TINUPA-727691 format. One record per residue (C-alpha): residue in three letters; y, x negated, z negated. Coordinates in pm, whole numbers, plus 50000, padded with zeros to 5 digits. Example, Ala and Ser with C-alpha at 12.3 -4.5 7.8 and 13.67 -1.06 7.14 Angstrom:
// residues 2
ALA495504877049220SER498944863349286
This chain:
// residues 312
MET534334876950042ASN534964879049662SER532264883449397SER532814920949347THR532564927549722THR529424906449738ALA527884925949449VAL528674959349615ALA527204947149945ALA524044935949763LEU523694970149598ILE524174987449933ASP521534965250092ALA519124972849808GLY519755010149858ILE519135006950231ASP515864988350172PHE514855014549913THR515535043150156GLY513755025650442GLY510725019350222THR510705055750109LEU510715069850463GLY508235043450575GLY505865053250293ILE505955089750406ALA505205079650765THR502285058050649VAL500595086650463LEU501025112050742VAL499425088050990GLY496715072050776GLN495585095850499PRO492285108150656LEU490935073050707ASP492175062650364THR490015090450217ILE486995077250408LYS487765041950286VAL487835052249921LYS484595072549951LEU482795042950111GLN484145018649853THR483045038949553TYR479835055949680PRO478555034749971GLN474965045349901LEU475755081250002TYR476845073150357LYS475235053750640SER478485048050831SER482185055850842TYR481525081851111GLN478925099750901CYS481305100050603LEU484085114050822VAL481895141650969GLN480325150850635THR483695152350460PHE485105174350736ARG482105197850737GLN481905200250359ASP485565202050262GLY487575206450582VAL490905190150662ALA493315200250386HIS490785198350099GLY488705170550253LEU490325145250485TYR493785151150340ARG492635155449979GLY494855134849754THR497805136249996VAL500325145749727PRO499505116449496SER499115094749804LEU502645104249911VAL503915097449560ALA502025064349552ASN503225052549893VAL506805063849843ALA506915048049496GLU505245016049616ASN507115011149942SER510545021049814ILE510244995849529LEU508374970649746PHE511014968850021CYS513884970349773ALA512324941749573TYR511474923449897GLY515144922049993VAL516104910049647CYS513294884149645GLN514324872149991SER517844866149860THR516454848249554VAL514194826049765ALA517104818650000ASN519354808649708LEU516654786149563ALA516094770249904GLY519824766249967MET519834786650289ARG520804820650424THR518354849750427GLU518344849550808GLU517164813250803LEU514034819350594ASP510794808950762THR507434826850749LEU506314809550428HIS509554818650250ASN509234855150355ALA505574855950254THR506504842449909ALA509194869149872GLY506654895749971GLY504124884149712ALA506774883949440ALA507954918849536ALA504404932349502PHE504404924349129PHE507054951049075SER505714976949319SER502254975249154LEU503694990548837ALA504565022049030LEU501495021449253CYS498695018448996PRO499005052648820THR499565072449139GLU496755054849323LEU494385061449033ILE495035098949066LYS494585096849444CYS491255078449419ARG489855102549163LEU490835132549373GLN489385117349689THR486005111249523LEU485855143249319SER482845157149507GLU480865124949463VAL481835121249094ASN480705156749013LYS477405151949199ALA476795120248998GLY477285139848676LEU480185118148559SER482525147848538ASN482725185348579ILE486335187048694LYS487025217148912HIS487095210049285SER490495226849311VAL492175206549035SER495785197349114PRO497185161949089TRP499445173248805LYS496585188948607LEU494465157648653THR497355135948536ARG497845157048223ASP494095155748150ILE494065117748176ILE497055114447943ARG495465139047697THR492065121647689GLU492975085147753GLY496665083147673VAL499335067747897PRO497355034947924GLY494665055348100LEU497005058748397PHE497125020948427ARG493385014448449GLY492974988548721LEU496484973748686ALA495154938048660SER492994942848968THR495954959449142TRP498014927949079LEU495114906249198ARG495074926849517GLU498774932949577ILE500404899149512PRO498264878249751GLY497904908349981TYR501634912150037PHE502014874650072PHE499854877850384PHE501324911850478PHE504944900750502GLY503944866050620GLY501884881250902TYR504624905950995GLU507514881250992GLY505414854451161ALA504364878551438ARG507964889751492LYS509104853751521MET506374846051775MET507394876251984CYS511024865552011LYS512184855352356PRO514574825652388GLY517914835252239GLN516524865952061THR516484872651689GLN513614890051513ASP515714921851494ASP516064923051873ILE512394924551978GLY512324962452019LEU510194990051869PRO506884983552054ARG506794947151940THR507924957051590ALA505044982051578LEU502574955551695ALA503874930651437GLY503524957451168GLY499924964251272LEU499114926951261GLY500694924450917GLY498474952950798VAL495354935950933CYS496314903550753LEU496764923050430TRP493424940950431VAL491284912350556ALA492684890750276ILE492354914849985PHE489674940550070PRO487094928949809ALA489744931849535ASP490584966749663VAL486914977149641VAL486744965449279LYS490034982749197SER488815015749343ARG485515013449152ILE487355006948823GLN489695036348872VAL486955060848970LEU484165049848734SER486475049948431ILE486675087848464ASP483995090548191GLY486185070447952SER484205038047982ASN486025005048005HIS485454983948316THR487004949948386PHE487564933148719ARG485004906548629SER482304930548509VAL482614953648810SER482634924249053ARG479504909248897ASN477744942848897ILE478494948549266LEU477294913749364LYS474154916649149HIS473004951149259GLU474594956349603GLY475394922149742VAL478464907049906ARG478384932750185ALA479354960349939LEU482674942649880TYR483554950550242SER482284986350245GLY484965007650411LEU486684978550588ALA486194993150938PRO488075026150878THR490685006750684LEU491454983850978VAL491445013351219ARG493845031350987THR496135002350902ILE497264994151257PRO498995027551331ALA499905033050964THR501674999650913ALA503175002051261ALA504705035351155LEU505805019850824PHE507714990650977VAL509165010151269THR510505036251027TYR511775009550790GLU513494988951060LEU515085019751224THR516335032350889LYS517684998050801LYS519404994851139TYR521165028451132LEU522135027650766SER523454992150806GLN525615003651096PHE526965031750876PHE527565011950556HIS528304977950715PRO529994986351045SER531784952951058ILE528484934551013ALA526634956251264ASP529264950151527THR529154912351496
């Protein structure tokens, strides 16, 4: 295979990974958005709710499904599609880079190599995720923010109107509040995410099987385990990130260090895990849907664009 053919094949593979990540991101939001809303509410205003169940019931009774449990779905879709399309595209590229540095083929990478590629890929996906997730978090906590007197934004504000308001009052940098804490969360988080997923797939292989041959149920289970590894590892950083993005609505400047110290001083270590239960309940089906969609998309598009490879 000459260099030009190799370059074209690499571009096709990147496009396949990008498409798989896009469709996987959509599946993740459709499955997990209600519990993500509960997670964000508990992270930012834990004093208002006694439990995840109470938060769920109160949100449903007060705001319903579309404007309550699924509030922030549009920016969440944008966030997840932007993140996962770039994440999986970068993951494939980072896998190839790690393989070249290690002097091996991509198929020969072990769990540690794949985890390293996942952590590196998260650096790039964070740039797309941070602004869209900021809009999502602010929309999800709009009721609580208004009650606290931090803002008087209309309950029916659209994601686009909120984005324009942030740019008008804070400038473009305002959309990237929490970027440092997003990196602190995403890079180690996706190290464990892809490491957990690839490690689980390898463990589920029967003798003579490859990781691509384990079937959809085992792929879904591996995806769920990868999601659990992600959130258990990085949940405190996610709490701090959510606080920064929501509390900065009044224009004040909050750093990862200052918010962390404030939480520990006034609320204790337990507050750093507020919302973990609904997150873990959500992540298993959500990440299962993500990886099943990604792997199916990758399989069928590879058969279409690389028929000779698929048939070997």
